[in-house]
C-alpha positions in Angstrom: 32.5 -10.9 -26.6 31.9 -8.5 -23.4 28.7 -7.1 -25.0 27.5 -10.8 -25.9 28.1 -11.7 -22.3 26.4 -8.9 -20.9 23.3 -9.6 -23.2 23.3 -12.9 -21.5 23.9 -12.4 -18.0 23.4 -8.5 -17.4 19.6 -8.7 -16.4 19.3 -12.2 -14.7 16.3 -11.5 -12.5 14.4 -9.6 -15.1 14.9 -12.2 -17.8 14.1 -15.2 -15.7 10.8 -13.6 -14.4 10.0 -12.4 -17.8 10.7 -15.8 -19.6 8.4 -17.3 -16.9 5.5 -15.2 -18.1 6.3 -15.6 -21.9 6.2 -19.1 -21.4 2.7 -19.3 -19.8 1.7 -16.8 -22.6 3.0 -18.9 -25.2 1.1 -22.3 -24.2 -2.3 -21.5 -25.3 -1.1 -20.3 -28.8 1.4 -22.9 -29.7 -0.8 -25.5 -28.2 -3.9 -24.4 -30.1 -2.4 -24.1 -33.5 -0.9 -27.1 -33.5 -4.3 -28.6 -33.5 -5.1 -26.3 -36.5 -2.2 -27.6 -38.2 -3.4 -31.3 -37.5 -0.4 -32.3 -35.4 -0.2 -33.3 -31.7 0.6 -30.3 -29.1 4.3 -31.8 -28.4 5.7 -30.7 -32.0 4.9 -27.2 -31.2 6.5 -27.5 -27.8 9.7 -29.2 -29.3 9.8 -26.3 -32.0 9.4 -23.4 -29.5 12.2 -24.9 -27.3 14.8 -25.0 -30.6 13.7 -22.0 -32.3 13.7 -19.7 -29.2 17.4 -21.4 -28.4 18.6 -20.4 -31.8 17.3 -16.9 -31.4 19.0 -16.6 -28.2 22.4 -17.8 -29.4 22.5 -16.5 -32.9 19.9 -13.7 -33.2 20.6 -10.3 -33.6 17.6 -8.7 -31.7 17.5 -9.4 -27.9 14.2 -9.3 -26.6 12.5 -10.9 -29.4 10.6 -14.0 -28.9 10.6 -16.4 -31.6 8.3 -19.9 -31.3 6.0 -22.1 -33.2 3.6 -19.3 -34.7 0.0 -19.5 -35.8 0.8 -17.8 -39.3 3.2 -20.6 -40.4 0.8 -23.4 -38.6 -1.7 -22.2 -41.1 0.5 -22.3 -44.1 1.6 -25.9 -43.2 -2.0 -27.3 -42.4 -2.7 -28.5 -46.1 0.4 -30.3 -46.5 -0.1 -32.1 -43.2 -3.5 -33.1 -44.2 -2.4 -34.2 -47.7 1.0 -35.9 -47.2 1.6 -36.4 -43.4 3.6 -35.1 -40.6 6.9 -36.3 -41.9 6.4 -34.0 -45.0 5.9 -31.3 -42.6 9.3 -31.7 -41.1 10.8 -31.7 -44.5 9.3 -28.5 -45.3 10.3 -27.1 -42.1 14.0 -27.8 -42.7 13.7 -26.5 -46.2 12.1 -23.4 -45.2 15.0 -23.0 -42.6 17.6 -23.4 -45.4 15.6 -20.9 -47.5 15.7 -18.3 -44.8 19.5 -18.7 -44.2 20.1 -18.0 -48.0 18.0 -14.9 -47.7 19.8 -13.5 -44.9 23.3 -14.1 -46.5 21.7 -12.2 -49.6 21.2 -9.4 -47.0 16.9 -9.4 -47.4 16.9 -7.5 -44.1 17.7 -4.1 -46.4 13.6 -4.3 -47.4 12.9 -3.4 -44.2 14.0 0.2 -44.7 11.2 0.5 -47.1 8.4 0.1 -44.7 6.7 3.6 -43.9 6.1 4.6 -40.2 2.2 4.7 -40.6 2.4 1.1 -41.8 4.3 0.2 -38.7 1.6 1.8 -36.4 -1.2 0.1 -38.5 0.6 -3.1 -38.1 0.7 -2.9 -34.2 -2.7 -1.4 -33.7 -4.1 -4.3 -36.4 -1.9 -6.7 -34.2 -3.7 -5.7 -30.8 -6.9 -5.9 -32.2 -6.4 -9.2 -33.6 -4.8 -10.3 -30.2 -8.2 -9.1 -28.5 -10.5 -10.9 -31.0 -8.5 -14.2 -30.6 -9.4 -14.4 -26.8 -13.2 -13.4 -27.1 -14.3 -16.9 -27.1 -12.3 -18.0 -24.0 -14.9 -15.6 -22.1 -18.0 -17.6 -23.7 -20.2 -20.0 -22.6 -20.2 -19.7 -18.8 -20.9 -16.5 -16.6 -18.1 -17.7 -14.5 -15.6 -16.9 -17.2 -16.3 -13.6 -17.3 -16.0 -13.0 -13.4 -12.8 -15.0 -13.7 -11.5 -13.3 -16.6 -12.2 -10.0 -15.1 -10.5 -10.7 -11.9 -7.3 -11.8 -13.8 -7.3 -8.5 -15.5 -7.7 -6.6 -12.5 -5.1 -8.2 -10.9 -2.5 -7.7 -13.5 -3.3 -3.9 -13.8 -3.7 -3.5 -10.0 -0.9 -5.8 -8.5 2.0 -3.3 -9.6 0.7 -0.8 -7.2 1.4 -3.3 -4.5 4.4 -5.0 -5.4 6.5 -5.0 -8.6 8.9 -7.7 -7.5 6.8 -10.5 -8.9 5.3 -10.1 -12.5 1.3 -9.3 -12.0 0.5 -12.0 -14.8 2.3 -14.8 -12.9 0.1 -13.7 -9.7 -2.9 -13.5 -11.6 -2.7 -17.2 -13.3 -1.8 -18.7 -10.1 -4.8 -16.8 -8.3 -7.5 -18.0 -10.9 -5.9 -21.1 -11.0 -6.3 -21.9 -7.0 -9.8 -20.5 -7.5 -10.7 -23.0 -10.2 -9.1 -25.9 -8.6 -10.5 -24.9 -5.0 -13.8 -24.7 -6.0 -13.8 -27.5 -8.8 -15.1 -25.3 -11.3 -16.0 -26.5 -14.6 -13.9 -24.4 -17.0 -11.3 -25.3 -19.7 -7.9 -26.4 -19.0 -4.9 -26.2 -20.9 -4.7 -30.2 -21.3 -8.2 -29.9 -22.8 -6.6 -28.3 -25.8 -5.2 -31.7 -26.7 -2.6 -34.5 -25.1 0.6 -33.1 -24.1 3.4 -35.4 -24.2 6.0 -35.4 -21.4 8.6 -37.2 -23.8 12.1 -35.6 -24.6 12.9 -34.7 -28.4 15.3 -36.7 -30.5 16.8 -36.0 -33.4 15.7 -37.8 -36.8 15.8 -37.4 -40.6 12.3 -36.9 -41.9 11.1 -40.3 -43.2 10.4 -38.8 -46.8 11.8 -40.3 -50.0 14.9 -38.3 -51.0 13.8 -37.5 -54.6 12.7 -34.6 -57.0 8.9 -35.4 -56.3 9.4 -34.8 -52.8 10.9 -31.6 -53.5 8.2 -30.9 -55.8 5.7 -31.5 -52.9 7.6 -29.6 -50.2 9.1 -26.6 -52.0 6.1 -24.3 -52.7 4.9 -24.7 -48.9 8.5 -24.2 -47.4 8.7 -21.1 -49.6 5.5 -19.5 -48.4 6.8 -20.5 -44.9 10.0 -18.8 -45.2 8.6 -15.6 -46.7 5.8 -15.6 -44.0 7.9 -16.4 -41.1 10.8 -13.9 -42.4 8.1 -11.1 -42.8 6.7 -11.5 -39.1 10.1 -11.8 -37.6 11.4 -8.7 -39.2 8.8 -6.7 -38.4 9.0 -7.8 -34.9 12.6 -7.1 -34.6 11.6 -3.6 -36.3 8.9 -3.2 -33.4 11.4 -3.7 -30.7 14.1 -1.7 -32.4 11.6 1.3 -32.2 10.5 0.6 -28.7 13.8 0.4 -27.3 15.5 3.1 -29.5 18.0 0.6 -30.6 19.2 -1.1 -34.0 19.5 -4.5 -34.7 21.0 -6.7 -37.8 17.9 -7.9 -39.9 20.2 -10.2 -42.2 21.6 -11.9 -39.0 18.1 -12.3 -37.5 16.9 -14.0 -40.7 19.9 -16.6 -40.5 18.8 -17.1 -36.7 15.4 -18.0 -37.8 16.7 -20.2 -40.5 19.0 -22.2 -38.0 16.0 -22.4 -35.6 13.8 -23.8 -38.4 16.3 -26.3 -39.5 16.9 -27.5 -36.0 13.1 -27.7 -35.1 12.7 -30.1 -38.2 15.3 -32.5 -37.3 14.1 -32.7 -33.7 10.1 -33.3 -34.6 9.1 -29.6 -34.6 7.3 -27.4 -36.7 8.4 -24.2 -38.5 8.2 -20.8 -36.4 8.8 -17.1 -36.5 9.0 -14.0 -34.4 5.9 -13.9 -32.1 4.9 -10.2 -31.7 2.6 -10.6 -28.7 4.9 -12.7 -26.6 7.6 -10.2 -27.6 5.5 -7.2 -26.3 4.8 -9.6 -23.0 8.8 -10.1 -22.7 9.9 -6.4 -23.2 7.0 -5.3 -20.8 7.7 -7.4 -18.1 11.5 -7.0 -18.0 13.0 -9.3 -20.8 15.7 -7.4 -22.6 18.4 -10.1 -22.8 19.0 -13.2 -24.6 18.5 -15.4 -21.1 14.9 -14.4 -21.3 14.3 -15.4 -25.1 16.1 -19.1 -24.2 14.5 -19.4 -20.8 10.8 -19.0 -22.4 11.4 -22.1 -24.6 13.4 -23.9 -22.2 10.8 -23.6 -19.3 8.0 -24.9 -21.8 10.0 -27.9 -22.6 11.1 -28.5 -18.9 7.6 -27.9 -17.6 5.9 -30.4 -19.8 8.5 -33.1 -19.2 8.8 -32.6 -15.5 5.3 -30.8 -14.5 3.2 -32.4 -17.0 0.5 -32.9 -14.5 0.7 -29.4 -13.0 0.7 -27.6 -16.4 -2.5 -29.2 -18.3 -4.4 -27.9 -15.0 -3.9 -24.4 -15.5 -7.4 -22.7 -16.8 -7.4 -21.1 -20.4 -9.2 -18.0 -18.8 -6.1 -17.3 -16.9 -4.1 -16.9 -19.8 -6.9 -15.2 -22.0 -6.8 -12.6 -19.2 -3.0 -12.0 -19.6 -3.3 -12.0 -23.6 -6.5 -9.3 -23.0 -3.9 -6.9 -21.1 -1.3 -7.3 -23.6 -3.7 -6.7 -26.4 -4.5 -3.4 -24.6 -0.8 -2.3 -24.3 0.3 -3.4 -27.8 -2.2 -0.9 -29.2 -0.4 2.3 -29.9 -3.1 4.8 -28.3 -1.6 8.1 -29.1 -1.6 7.3 -33.0 -5.4 6.6 -32.5 -5.7 9.8 -30.7 -3.7 11.7 -33.3 -5.8 10.4 -36.3 -7.5 13.6 -36.9 -4.4 15.6 -36.4 -1.7 13.7 -38.5 -1.6 14.3 -42.3 -4.4 12.6 -44.0 -2.5 10.2 -46.2 -0.8 8.8 -43.3 -4.1 8.2 -41.6 -5.4 6.5 -44.4 -2.3 4.5 -44.6 -2.7 3.3 -41.1 -6.4 2.7 -41.2 -6.0 0.7 -44.6 -3.1 -1.5 -42.8 -5.1 -2.1 -39.8 -8.4 -2.7 -41.8 -6.7 -5.4 -43.9 -4.9 -6.9 -41.1 -8.2 -7.5 -39.0 -10.2 -8.8 -42.0 -7.7 -11.0 -43.6 -6.3 -12.3 -40.3 -2.8 -12.2 -41.8 -0.2 -9.4 -41.0 1.7 -9.8 -44.2 -1.1 -8.7 -46.4 -1.6 -5.5 -44.5 1.8 -4.5 -44.5 2.4 -5.2 -48.1 -0.9 -3.3 -49.0 0.0 -0.5 -46.7 3.4 0.0 -48.1 2.3 -0.2 -51.8 -0.4 2.7 -51.3 2.1 4.8 -49.1 4.4 4.3 -52.2 1.8 5.5 -54.5 0.7 8.7 -52.1 4.5 9.2 -51.9 5.9 11.6 -49.4 5.1 9.4 -46.6 8.2 9.1 -44.0 10.1 5.9 -43.6 11.1 4.2 -40.5 13.4 6.1 -38.3 17.1 6.1 -39.4 18.5 4.3 -36.1 16.5 1.3 -37.5 18.2 1.7 -40.9 21.6 1.8 -39.3 21.0 -1.8 -38.0 20.0 -3.3 -41.3 23.4 -3.4 -43.0 
């Protein structure tokens, strides 16, 4: 209990500030991918609140951010298009059940078989993907390039002036004030879709309780469970390595399942670990459970209590933050060592990066990289301290 209490209240100031930054970084992705999934933005916001809460209370990896993610939204899009949003809620609940069962069956053990070059390729591919996903926000109007460059400059330079307030918060405030003060015609967060200010409420999905419904939702739910767990456990392992601390991947699997079940019963979509936002959280001092909880809590309360303000945040201000995060996500030391590290390891890392970037699917890159490394053999696995947290 003492350790659990410390994880909640041992870093209050840092966790609060990191929670605010992560909340702002979550908005464009969560809202944008809900549009891709064919549901209202509030569905992703509800999901983010319940999934982050479950991760904070039941998760094993402090500092990890879980929320409504694009990877699972893409899997669920066809189900929504063909059968409607209530089938999405039912599939989300079933995916959560599957994840709890897999966690109880100790699926986390498979993480020990992912080699280090694959993890490096995964991280570097993620950084490239994050950068490419923001490029469109800088197009269409020369003022966007100016605002984006200004936002990036503030994030890099502000820590030299003060570190009391995270630089991304200052950057977003400055860019927002410039846009509103000069009445610039740029895309705002509210332009991505109408964001409701209603509170979530418990409800059982309105679908027939029969075998036919199970036949419809099971393939999608299984895919969501596997994709979500893979991304969540890879995110947990990434934090393990960056903080040199272990975590119980089986407990994390169960936590993700609980979060998805809660989300489905309260009108939310499925979710999983958010690697980019987790990197932001760790980078800005969010090392406790409080930071994870507050990222989703701030998101929900801001759209309920401050809806009129939130929708006026310029997308370019948030994009500037994500560009910096993408830069900081890439393991530049591994890039510099490409010509000096063993050729087999370089090949596996590059292959993983290429597959991740070209398929836009982190899971494909990791699976392919792991299979190739097994074929080549003699490539070292993940560090032993990670393995200690698996059992």
